[in-house]
A tleap script that builds the chain and sets N, CA, C and O, in Angstrom:
source leaprc.protein.ff14SB
mol = sequence {
  NMET ILE THR LEU THR ARG LEU THR GLY SER
  THR PHE LEU LEU ASN ALA ASP LEU ILE GLU
  ARG ILE ASP ALA THR PRO ASP THR VAL ILE
  THR LEU VAL ASP GLY LYS LYS TYR ALA VAL
  ALA GLU SER LEU PRO GLN ILE LEU ASP SER
  ILE MET ARG PHE ARG GLY GLN ILE VAL ALA
  LEU GLY THR LEU LEU ASP SER VAL HIE PRO
  LEU MET ASN PRO GLU PRO ALA SER PRO ARG
  LEU THR ALA VAL PRO PRO HIE ALA GLU SER
  PHE MET ASN THR GLY GLU CLEU
}
set mol.1.N position { 98.906 87.654 96.943 }
set mol.1.CA position { 98.013 86.868 96.134 }
set mol.1.C position { 96.573 87.254 96.483 }
set mol.1.O position { 96.243 87.502 97.643 }
set mol.2.N position { 95.743 87.297 95.471 }
set mol.2.CA position { 94.323 87.557 95.692 }
set mol.2.C position { 93.534 86.343 95.216 }
set mol.2.O position { 93.940 85.655 94.279 }
set mol.3.N position { 92.407 86.088 95.868 }
set mol.3.CA position { 91.549 84.968 95.511 }
set mol.3.C position { 90.507 85.428 94.504 }
set mol.3.O position { 89.815 86.423 94.721 }
set mol.4.N position { 90.402 84.696 93.401 }
set mol.4.CA position { 89.446 85.024 92.344 }
set mol.4.C position { 88.643 83.784 91.972 }
set mol.4.O position { 89.022 82.663 92.311 }
set mol.5.N position { 87.525 83.995 91.268 }
set mol.5.CA position { 86.651 82.900 90.853 }
set mol.5.C position { 86.537 82.890 89.337 }
set mol.5.O position { 86.161 83.888 88.721 }
set mol.6.N position { 86.865 81.751 88.747 }
set mol.6.CA position { 86.675 81.602 87.303 }
set mol.6.C position { 85.184 81.600 86.995 }
set mol.6.O position { 84.373 81.390 87.897 }
set mol.7.N position { 84.814 81.825 85.764 }
set mol.7.CA position { 83.406 81.809 85.386 }
set mol.7.C position { 82.794 80.422 85.554 }
set mol.7.O position { 81.574 80.290 85.641 }
set mol.8.N position { 83.628 79.396 85.600 }
set mol.8.CA position { 83.137 78.031 85.825 }
set mol.8.C position { 82.839 77.766 87.297 }
set mol.8.O position { 82.228 76.751 87.630 }
set mol.9.N position { 83.263 78.668 88.181 }
set mol.9.CA position { 83.003 78.524 89.609 }
set mol.9.C position { 84.197 78.104 90.439 }
set mol.9.O position { 84.140 78.188 91.665 }
set mol.10.N position { 85.272 77.657 89.821 }
set mol.10.CA position { 86.457 77.262 90.590 }
set mol.10.C position { 87.230 78.514 91.025 }
set mol.10.O position { 87.234 79.532 90.333 }
set mol.11.N position { 87.877 78.412 92.178 }
set mol.11.CA position { 88.644 79.552 92.684 }
set mol.11.C position { 90.133 79.317 92.464 }
set mol.11.O position { 90.589 78.178 92.356 }
set mol.12.N position { 90.874 80.406 92.399 }
set mol.12.CA position { 92.320 80.331 92.251 }
set mol.12.C position { 92.943 81.580 92.846 }
set mol.12.O position { 92.266 82.584 93.065 }
set mol.13.N position { 94.232 81.506 93.103 }
set mol.13.CA position { 94.985 82.644 93.613 }
set mol.13.C position { 95.778 83.256 92.473 }
set mol.13.O position { 96.323 82.545 91.628 }
set mol.14.N position { 95.836 84.579 92.458 }
set mol.14.CA position { 96.564 85.294 91.407 }
set mol.14.C position { 97.521 86.280 92.051 }
set mol.14.O position { 97.156 86.993 92.985 }
set mol.15.N position { 98.739 86.317 91.550 }
set mol.15.CA position { 99.725 87.289 92.018 }
set mol.15.C position { 99.311 88.668 91.496 }
set mol.15.O position { 99.410 88.942 90.300 }
set mol.16.N position { 98.852 89.525 92.398 }
set mol.16.CA position { 98.337 90.843 92.008 }
set mol.16.C position { 99.419 91.731 91.406 }
set mol.16.O position { 99.107 92.672 90.676 }
set mol.17.N position { 100.678 91.449 91.698 }
set mol.17.CA position { 101.766 92.261 91.145 }
set mol.17.C position { 101.972 92.026 89.654 }
set mol.17.O position { 102.672 92.800 89.001 }
set mol.18.N position { 101.377 90.974 89.107 }
set mol.18.CA position { 101.539 90.664 87.689 }
set mol.18.C position { 100.406 91.208 86.819 }
set mol.18.O position { 100.406 91.013 85.603 }
set mol.19.N position { 99.444 91.887 87.438 }
set mol.19.CA position { 98.305 92.416 86.674 }
set mol.19.C position { 98.719 93.669 85.918 }
set mol.19.O position { 99.244 94.622 86.493 }
set mol.20.N position { 98.472 93.642 84.621 }
set mol.20.CA position { 98.719 94.832 83.795 }
set mol.20.C position { 97.450 95.651 83.645 }
set mol.20.O position { 97.479 96.880 83.710 }
set mol.21.N position { 96.317 94.946 83.440 }
set mol.21.CA position { 95.073 95.661 83.126 }
set mol.21.C position { 93.888 94.800 83.535 }
set mol.21.O position { 93.963 93.572 83.522 }
set mol.22.N position { 92.793 95.461 83.899 }
set mol.22.CA position { 91.538 94.775 84.184 }
set mol.22.C position { 90.456 95.463 83.359 }
set mol.22.O position { 90.274 96.677 83.452 }
set mol.23.N position { 89.739 94.683 82.554 }
set mol.23.CA position { 88.673 95.216 81.708 }
set mol.23.C position { 87.335 94.635 82.151 }
set mol.23.O position { 87.261 93.478 82.566 }
set mol.24.N position { 86.284 95.437 82.060 }
set mol.24.CA position { 84.923 94.963 82.313 }
set mol.24.C position { 84.165 95.063 80.999 }
set mol.24.O position { 83.724 96.148 80.619 }
set mol.25.N position { 84.006 93.923 80.287 }
set mol.25.CA position { 83.481 93.961 78.914 }
set mol.25.C position { 82.475 92.877 78.592 }
set mol.25.O position { 82.881 92.101 77.727 }
set mol.26.N position { 81.334 92.638 79.041 }
set mol.26.CA position { 80.803 92.897 80.386 }
set mol.26.C position { 81.404 91.972 81.422 }
set mol.26.O position { 81.349 92.271 82.615 }
set mol.27.N position { 81.997 90.817 80.986 }
set mol.27.CA position { 82.721 89.989 81.957 }
set mol.27.C position { 84.010 90.700 82.352 }
set mol.27.O position { 84.561 91.488 81.583 }
set mol.28.N position { 84.478 90.413 83.549 }
set mol.28.CA position { 85.734 91.013 84.003 }
set mol.28.C position { 86.886 90.161 83.484 }
set mol.28.O position { 86.957 88.960 83.744 }
set mol.29.N position { 87.782 90.801 82.748 }
set mol.29.CA position { 88.935 90.103 82.160 }
set mol.29.C position { 90.199 90.748 82.705 }
set mol.29.O position { 90.402 91.957 82.586 }
set mol.30.N position { 91.048 89.913 83.308 }
set mol.30.CA position { 92.325 90.377 83.859 }
set mol.30.C position { 93.418 89.994 82.878 }
set mol.30.O position { 93.532 88.831 82.491 }
set mol.31.N position { 94.219 90.963 82.477 }
set mol.31.CA position { 95.357 90.720 81.594 }
set mol.31.C position { 96.628 90.882 82.411 }
set mol.31.O position { 96.830 91.905 83.067 }
set mol.32.N position { 97.484 89.864 82.367 }
set mol.32.CA position { 98.752 89.917 83.087 }
set mol.32.C position { 99.834 90.535 82.214 }
set mol.32.O position { 99.644 90.719 81.012 }
set mol.33.N position { 100.956 90.851 82.819 }
set mol.33.CA position { 102.044 91.484 82.083 }
set mol.33.C position { 102.603 90.596 80.978 }
set mol.33.O position { 103.194 91.099 80.023 }
set mol.34.N position { 102.422 89.281 81.095 }
set mol.34.CA position { 102.908 88.380 80.043 }
set mol.34.C position { 101.864 88.138 78.955 }
set mol.34.O position { 102.099 87.353 78.037 }
set mol.35.N position { 100.698 88.813 79.053 }
set mol.35.CA position { 99.662 88.701 78.037 }
set mol.35.C position { 98.589 87.664 78.343 }
set mol.35.O position { 97.567 87.623 77.658 }
set mol.36.N position { 98.796 86.836 79.345 }
set mol.36.CA position { 97.800 85.821 79.701 }
set mol.36.C position { 96.563 86.513 80.257 }
set mol.36.O position { 96.665 87.505 80.978 }
set mol.37.N position { 95.372 85.971 79.908 }
set mol.37.CA position { 94.115 86.587 80.309 }
set mol.37.C position { 93.293 85.617 81.141 }
set mol.37.O position { 93.300 84.408 80.908 }
set mol.38.N position { 92.584 86.174 82.118 }
set mol.38.CA position { 91.678 85.404 82.964 }
set mol.38.C position { 90.326 86.105 82.990 }
set mol.38.O position { 90.246 87.298 83.283 }
set mol.39.N position { 89.259 85.360 82.682 }
set mol.39.CA position { 87.898 85.869 82.837 }
set mol.39.C position { 87.425 85.427 84.213 }
set mol.39.O position { 87.464 84.240 84.537 }
set mol.40.N position { 86.980 86.382 85.021 }
set mol.40.CA position { 86.613 86.077 86.406 }
set mol.40.C position { 85.220 86.598 86.729 }
set mol.40.O position { 84.683 87.462 86.035 }
set mol.41.N position { 84.644 86.048 87.808 }
set mol.41.CA position { 83.287 86.414 88.208 }
set mol.41.C position { 83.247 87.720 88.998 }
set mol.41.O position { 82.219 88.396 89.022 }
set mol.42.N position { 84.354 88.081 89.643 }
set mol.42.CA position { 84.381 89.297 90.470 }
set mol.42.C position { 84.276 90.547 89.603 }
set mol.42.O position { 84.717 90.563 88.454 }
set mol.43.N position { 83.690 91.583 90.173 }
set mol.43.CA position { 83.579 92.864 89.466 }
set mol.43.C position { 84.888 93.646 89.621 }
set mol.43.O position { 85.729 93.321 90.459 }
set mol.44.N position { 85.034 94.661 88.809 }
set mol.44.CA position { 86.222 95.507 88.867 }
set mol.44.C position { 86.419 96.106 90.261 }
set mol.44.O position { 87.532 96.044 90.783 }
set mol.45.N position { 85.372 96.691 90.897 }
set mol.45.CA position { 85.568 97.236 92.250 }
set mol.45.C position { 85.950 96.159 93.277 }
set mol.45.O position { 86.726 96.437 94.192 }
set mol.46.N position { 85.423 94.944 93.142 }
set mol.46.CA position { 85.783 93.863 94.067 }
set mol.46.C position { 87.256 93.500 93.934 }
set mol.46.O position { 87.937 93.271 94.933 }
set mol.47.N position { 87.743 93.447 92.702 }
set mol.47.CA position { 89.154 93.115 92.477 }
set mol.47.C position { 90.040 94.224 93.010 }
set mol.47.O position { 91.054 93.948 93.652 }
set mol.48.N position { 89.682 95.460 92.762 }
set mol.48.CA position { 90.448 96.590 93.273 }
set mol.48.C position { 90.521 96.531 94.797 }
set mol.48.O position { 91.585 96.752 95.375 }
set mol.49.N position { 89.396 96.234 95.450 }
set mol.49.CA position { 89.373 96.115 96.909 }
set mol.49.C position { 90.296 94.992 97.371 }
set mol.49.O position { 91.022 95.156 98.352 }
set mol.50.N position { 90.280 93.859 96.682 }
set mol.50.CA position { 91.154 92.735 97.039 }
set mol.50.C position { 92.628 93.114 96.914 }
set mol.50.O position { 93.441 92.760 97.767 }
set mol.51.N position { 92.962 93.830 95.854 }
set mol.51.CA position { 94.355 94.249 95.640 }
set mol.51.C position { 94.784 95.215 96.738 }
set mol.51.O position { 95.893 95.102 97.260 }
set mol.52.N position { 93.923 96.160 97.092 }
set mol.52.CA position { 94.261 97.133 98.129 }
set mol.52.C position { 94.422 96.441 99.489 }
set mol.52.O position { 95.325 96.792 100.249 }
set mol.53.N position { 93.566 95.470 99.804 }
set mol.53.CA position { 93.703 94.727 101.056 }
set mol.53.C position { 94.995 93.911 101.063 }
set mol.53.O position { 95.691 93.854 102.076 }
set mol.54.N position { 95.313 93.280 99.930 }
set mol.54.CA position { 96.535 92.487 99.809 }
set mol.54.C position { 97.767 93.354 100.062 }
set mol.54.O position { 98.645 92.977 100.839 }
set mol.55.N position { 97.832 94.497 99.418 }
set mol.55.CA position { 98.994 95.381 99.594 }
set mol.55.C position { 99.032 95.975 100.993 }
set mol.55.O position { 100.111 96.155 101.558 }
set mol.56.N position { 97.870 96.282 101.560 }
set mol.56.CA position { 97.807 96.792 102.926 }
set mol.56.C position { 98.315 95.767 103.933 }
set mol.56.O position { 98.982 96.123 104.904 }
set mol.57.N position { 98.002 94.502 103.701 }
set mol.57.CA position { 98.481 93.447 104.589 }
set mol.57.C position { 100.003 93.332 104.534 }
set mol.57.O position { 100.649 93.077 105.551 }
set mol.58.N position { 100.563 93.517 103.361 }
set mol.58.CA position { 102.024 93.457 103.218 }
set mol.58.C position { 102.670 94.582 104.020 }
set mol.58.O position { 103.636 94.350 104.746 }
set mol.59.N position { 102.144 95.800 103.892 }
set mol.59.CA position { 102.686 96.935 104.633 }
set mol.59.C position { 102.523 96.720 106.136 }
set mol.59.O position { 103.452 96.973 106.902 }
set mol.60.N position { 101.340 96.252 106.564 }
set mol.60.CA position { 101.098 96.020 107.987 }
set mol.60.C position { 102.036 94.953 108.539 }
set mol.60.O position { 102.569 95.109 109.637 }
set mol.61.N position { 102.245 93.873 107.794 }
set mol.61.CA position { 103.139 92.818 108.242 }
set mol.61.C position { 104.574 93.333 108.342 }
set mol.61.O position { 105.289 92.998 109.286 }
set mol.62.N position { 104.992 94.135 107.385 }
set mol.62.CA position { 106.335 94.717 107.432 }
set mol.62.C position { 106.525 95.600 108.649 }
set mol.62.O position { 107.585 95.572 109.274 }
set mol.63.N position { 105.521 96.380 108.994 }
set mol.63.CA position { 105.581 97.241 110.176 }
set mol.63.C position { 105.639 96.391 111.439 }
set mol.63.O position { 106.391 96.699 112.364 }
set mol.64.N position { 104.849 95.325 111.480 }
set mol.64.CA position { 104.842 94.427 112.631 }
set mol.64.C position { 106.202 93.768 112.798 }
set mol.64.O position { 106.717 93.693 113.914 }
set mol.65.N position { 106.783 93.295 111.720 }
set mol.65.CA position { 108.092 92.646 111.799 }
set mol.65.C position { 109.160 93.624 112.275 }
set mol.65.O position { 110.036 93.248 113.053 }
set mol.66.N position { 109.099 94.867 111.821 }
set mol.66.CA position { 110.067 95.869 112.258 }
set mol.66.C position { 110.010 96.083 113.764 }
set mol.66.O position { 111.046 96.264 114.404 }
set mol.67.N position { 108.816 96.063 114.331 }
set mol.67.CA position { 108.684 96.348 115.752 }
set mol.67.C position { 108.944 95.125 116.626 }
set mol.67.O position { 109.236 95.283 117.811 }
set mol.68.N position { 108.847 93.907 116.082 }
set mol.68.CA position { 108.967 92.694 116.885 }
set mol.68.C position { 110.340 92.050 116.770 }
set mol.68.O position { 110.914 91.638 117.778 }
set mol.69.N position { 110.863 91.958 115.583 }
set mol.69.CA position { 112.093 91.206 115.349 }
set mol.69.C position { 113.302 92.133 115.422 }
set mol.69.O position { 113.385 93.091 114.653 }
set mol.70.N position { 114.253 91.864 116.344 }
set mol.70.CA position { 115.392 92.781 116.500 }
set mol.70.C position { 116.284 92.872 115.269 }
set mol.70.O position { 116.856 93.931 115.009 }
set mol.71.N position { 116.417 91.788 114.504 }
set mol.71.CA position { 117.261 91.860 113.316 }
set mol.71.C position { 116.612 92.673 112.205 }
set mol.71.O position { 117.296 93.196 111.325 }
set mol.72.N position { 115.273 92.778 112.252 }
set mol.72.CA position { 114.566 93.555 111.240 }
set mol.72.C position { 114.513 95.035 111.622 }
set mol.72.O position { 114.079 95.868 110.827 }
set mol.73.N position { 114.953 95.360 112.838 }
set mol.73.CA position { 114.873 96.739 113.318 }
set mol.73.C position { 116.242 97.160 113.854 }
set mol.73.O position { 116.424 97.273 115.066 }
set mol.74.N position { 117.209 97.395 112.954 }
set mol.74.CA position { 118.545 97.777 113.415 }
set mol.74.C position { 118.525 99.167 114.043 }
set mol.74.O position { 117.566 99.925 113.894 }
set mol.75.N position { 119.601 99.475 114.741 }
set mol.75.CA position { 119.721 100.800 115.343 }
set mol.75.C position { 119.600 101.861 114.250 }
set mol.75.O position { 120.188 101.721 113.178 }
set mol.76.N position { 118.842 102.917 114.521 }
set mol.76.CA position { 118.713 103.960 113.498 }
set mol.76.C position { 120.059 104.618 113.212 }
set mol.76.O position { 120.841 104.883 114.125 }
set mol.77.N position { 120.308 104.869 111.970 }
set mol.77.CA position { 121.550 105.525 111.570 }
set mol.77.C position { 121.510 106.987 111.993 }
set mol.77.O position { 120.444 107.599 112.065 }
set mol.78.N position { 122.678 107.530 112.270 }
set mol.78.CA position { 122.721 108.947 112.622 }
set mol.78.C position { 122.356 109.761 111.386 }
set mol.78.O position { 122.616 109.333 110.261 }
set mol.79.N position { 121.767 110.912 111.586 }
set mol.79.CA position { 121.357 111.715 110.428 }
set mol.79.C position { 122.560 112.084 109.566 }
set mol.79.O position { 123.628 112.420 110.077 }
set mol.80.N position { 122.371 112.018 108.283 }
set mol.80.CA position { 123.459 112.370 107.370 }
set mol.80.C position { 123.452 113.855 107.027 }
set mol.80.O position { 124.485 114.428 106.681 }
set mol.81.N position { 122.301 114.457 107.123 }
set mol.81.CA position { 122.196 115.884 106.822 }
set mol.81.C position { 121.906 116.638 108.113 }
set mol.81.O position { 121.010 116.264 108.870 }
set mol.82.N position { 122.652 117.680 108.358 }
set mol.82.CA position { 122.408 118.512 109.529 }
set mol.82.C position { 122.459 119.968 109.105 }
set mol.82.O position { 123.085 120.327 108.108 }
set mol.83.N position { 121.792 120.788 109.881 }
set mol.83.CA position { 121.809 122.225 109.600 }
set mol.83.C position { 123.160 122.795 109.997 }
set mol.83.O position { 123.690 122.474 111.061 }
set mol.84.N position { 123.706 123.626 109.154 }
set mol.84.CA position { 124.981 124.274 109.426 }
set mol.84.C position { 124.692 125.754 109.660 }
set mol.84.O position { 124.126 126.422 108.794 }
set mol.85.N position { 125.081 126.269 110.832 }
set mol.85.CA position { 124.803 127.691 111.085 }
set mol.85.C position { 125.622 128.565 110.145 }
set mol.85.O position { 126.760 128.236 109.813 }
set mol.86.N position { 125.044 129.668 109.723 }
set mol.86.CA position { 125.800 130.555 108.825 }
set mol.86.C position { 126.979 131.176 109.570 }
set mol.86.O position { 126.904 131.446 110.769 }
set mol.87.N position { 128.051 131.394 108.847 }
set mol.87.CA position { 129.242 132.023 109.426 }
set mol.87.C position { 129.052 133.524 109.412 }
set mol.87.O position { 128.611 134.099 108.417 }
set mol.88.N position { 129.389 134.153 110.522 }
set mol.88.CA position { 129.235 135.609 110.631 }
set mol.88.C position { 130.104 136.313 109.603 }
set mol.88.O position { 129.757 137.399 109.140 }
set mol.89.N position { 131.241 135.702 109.238 }
set mol.89.CA position { 132.155 136.338 108.283 }
set mol.89.C position { 131.503 136.529 106.919 }
set mol.89.O position { 131.773 137.520 106.240 }
set mol.90.N position { 130.639 135.581 106.503 }
set mol.90.CA position { 130.049 135.676 105.188 }
set mol.90.C position { 129.030 136.821 105.110 }
set mol.90.O position { 128.736 137.315 104.021 }
set mol.91.N position { 128.488 137.244 106.267 }
set mol.91.CA position { 127.511 138.338 106.275 }
set mol.91.C position { 128.156 139.679 106.508 }
set mol.91.O position { 127.500 140.706 106.337 }
set mol.92.N position { 129.435 139.712 106.898 }
set mol.92.CA position { 130.092 140.978 107.173 }
set mol.92.C position { 130.181 141.837 105.925 }
set mol.92.O position { 130.080 143.060 106.017 }
set mol.93.N position { 130.365 141.240 104.784 }
set mol.93.CA position { 130.505 142.002 103.553 }
set mol.93.C position { 129.180 142.650 103.159 }
set mol.93.O position { 129.185 143.696 102.510 }
set mol.94.N position { 128.053 142.060 103.531 }
set mol.94.CA position { 126.747 142.620 103.141 }
set mol.94.C position { 126.192 143.542 104.198 }
set mol.94.O position { 125.244 144.285 103.942 }
set mol.95.N position { 126.775 143.505 105.397 }
set mol.95.CA position { 126.293 144.337 106.477 }
set mol.95.C position { 125.100 143.729 107.207 }
set mol.95.O position { 124.513 144.381 108.071 }
set mol.96.N position { 124.726 142.480 106.875 }
set mol.96.CA position { 123.595 141.825 107.549 }
set mol.96.C position { 124.104 140.845 108.580 }
set mol.96.O position { 125.150 140.224 108.392 }
set mol.97.N position { 123.377 140.704 109.659 }
set mol.97.CA position { 123.675 139.698 110.679 }
set mol.97.C position { 122.422 139.026 111.128 }
set mol.97.O position { 122.468 138.145 111.986 }
savepdb mol mol.pdb
quit
């Protein structure tokens, strides 16, 4: 959620994942995926910064939880892909080794 200010001065929280588009015409208008629009006092760069901080906090919290909580950090799985050495028999026909 990001904190925004309506043109009337009241603040509200908006789920940044629901934003479809942000227009600066000259007021900043946020259009959500359901078509609902919000005119806000923040500029386009301010909103972009808020969204980037919000998403960064989510990633940072996820990393913190992985390192702290044992159930969130299970034992690493063994690798599924491994290098297979070439068989000498397959190169005998070409004369290369």
